[in-house]
N, C-alpha and C positions, 0 to 999 in steps of 0.2 A: 372412183368414188369413193367419198365420204360420208359418215355418220353425221358429220358437223351440220348443222344446218346453217343456210344461208343468210348473211348480213344483208338487212332491207337497205337497197340504196334509193334515196332521193334525188333523182333529176332536175335540172332544169326547167321550165315550161316551153315548149316546142315556140322558136323563135325568140326565144329571150338570150341577151349577151350575160352570158355566165359570169363576167368579169364585170359587170355595170355597176356602179356604186349610186346607191338613189343619195343626191347631193343632201337632200333634207336629213337623212338619218343621220349621215356623217359630221351633220352639223349639230346633231342633237348630243347632249350632256352626256358624260360618261354614266352618270344616274339611271339614263333611260336606255340603255346601250343593250342590255340583256335580253336576248333573245329564246323566248320558249322554245325548247327540242321539240320537234314534230313525234308526235306519238306515231308509234309503230304496232300493229296486229301482232299478236304472237302467233307465232308457226302452231297451228292443232294438227295433231296427227292421231290417226285412227288405229287403236292397238289391234292385234291379232288375238287369238286364243293363244297360240304357241309362240316361241321364236322357231325360225327356219331358219335352216343353213343349206345352200345351194353348193353342192360339188362337182366337179367335173374330171373325167379322165380320157386319155386318149392312149389306148392301149400299144397302139404301134410308134409311139414315143416312147416307150417304155425300156429303158436301158437294159442291158441282158443280166443282170444280176439284181434287177428290180424288183420287186414284187407286186404284184395287181395294187395292192393296198399303198402303198409307197409311191405309186403313179397317182394315186387320189389325191387332188388338190380342192380346198374350200375356196370358193369365190367368193361367196358372200355371206352374210349372216343380216336377217331383218326381222322385226316383229312388228310393223305398222304397215298399213294399206299402202301409203307414200311411200315407205322404203322400198315395198316390194315394185312398186312401178320404176322406181329409180334405179334400180337395180336392171328391170328386164327390159328397159330404154338404153339400156347400156352394154348388153351382152350381145353377141351374135346368137341368130335365133338358129335351131337345129337344123335348118337346111345347108346353113353357111359352114356347117363343120365340118371337120375331115372325117373321113370312112373310119367308123372303129372307134369313135368318140361318143361320150355320154353324158348327158347333165342328169343329177342326181338332187331332188330336193325335199328333204327328210328334217322331221321334228330336230331339234336340237337335240344331242343327248342320246341318237340314236345313227348309229353308222349305216352307210346303203351295204349291207353285207349279209348275206345268209348267215353267217358265223355269231353276228351280234345276237346277244341272247333275247331281247325284245322280238326279232326277228324269226329265231329258230325253228319256232313251232305255227307260223305263218306261212303265207302265199303270196299270188300276185295275180292280178287280172290285168290281160294282155290284149291291146289291139295291134296284129300284126300287118302294116301297110307298105303296100306292095309300091314300087316306084313309080307306076303308073298313075298313082294317087298322091303321089308325093306333095304336091300342092300346097295338100291339106295340114299336112303335118306341124307346120308352125303354129297353127290355128288349134289344133288338136292339144298342143302340147300346153300354152297358152291357158286353154279351156281347163286343161285338166290341173296343172297349179293354181287356179283361182277358184276350183270346186276343192280342193284340198285345203287352203289355206282357209277358205270362206266356209269350211265344215258342211260342205252339199253334198256328202258321199255317204250319209248315213251316221254310224256310231264313230264320231271323231276318236274315241280312246282306242280303236281296234285298228288305226290307221297309223301307218308308220312314214309313208312317203310317196313318192311316184320317180319315174327312171323314163328319160327317152333316150332309144339308141340308135343310133345312125350305122347303117348297114349299106352295103354295097347292093344288094337285090331287094332287102325288105326292111325296113324302118319298125321300131316297135315303141308303143307307150304304154307303161305299166304303172299301176297302182298297187302301192305293197300293204297287205293287210296282217295282224298277229295271230290270229287262230283260226288255221286253215278248215280246223275240224267243225267249226260252229256253221253248218251250212245254210240256215235261214238268215244268217246276219251276212253272210257272202253273196248270197243271192242277191241281196238287198242292195249292196252295195256296188255290185255287178249291173243290175236293172238302172240304178242311178248313174252309174259311167257312160250306161249305154245313151240315156238322155244328154249327159253333156255331150257326148261326142258327135251327137245329132247322125247314129248309124242307120244305113238302110236296114231293110227287113231283111236282106240276104248276106248280112255282115256279122258277127258275131264276135264275142269276147270269149277268151279260155281262161280258167282259173288253173295254176298250179302251185304246187307245195313248196316251200324251200328244202325242206327234208327229199325232195326227189331232186330238187337243182342240185342239190348238195352231193347228193350219193353218184348222181348221173357225171359231175363235173361241167352240165351245161347250164346256161340261164334259160333258155326257152324248149329245147327240144325233150319234154319230161309230157309224163300222162296227164291230160288231163283232167283235172279232178272235179268242175264245174263249167258248166257254161252259160251264157247269157247274151 
């Protein structure tokens, strides 16, 4: 994929001989030979509020002496609706990724790590999706990304990004926020996230703090701070 815009191409009308030359035009004087260029409409792109970076990592591909951060790779950066769809339509969906893989969609300037200063005091809302419901994972991830870049999850300033994690028995989709102690705000984000995912009444979201994750060394096996 490229950030370069596609150049417009004008094709010959259907059924026309592209090599044919109008004999009347050929006989015309050189003074009349100039042809007006065909005007083309400019490509209009719709900007997003933020610039976003999609990251990918597959821990199982990590070399023995390579840290998790070194295994984290940038896939694409975008800041328009059109470039988002260009990316989305040219990458593998989560259900096609190798087990152990993760996609991370974060605002530019924020790394998808607990240790990033912007994330250090935050946490994440987590949907745990067992393999019996795996068919919905791709839609859940797409809708999460759209809600995130479209600012549909409440306070945009408190949102860092989202992660989809592909695992052997349970996949997860998570939205990362920046202030875990702000309970009213986090509950609003959780409520909106539920609506985006269209969860049934017997399904829930769990909020966990990054501080607990850093202390335990586990991304998801931590105390639940809030639920939605």
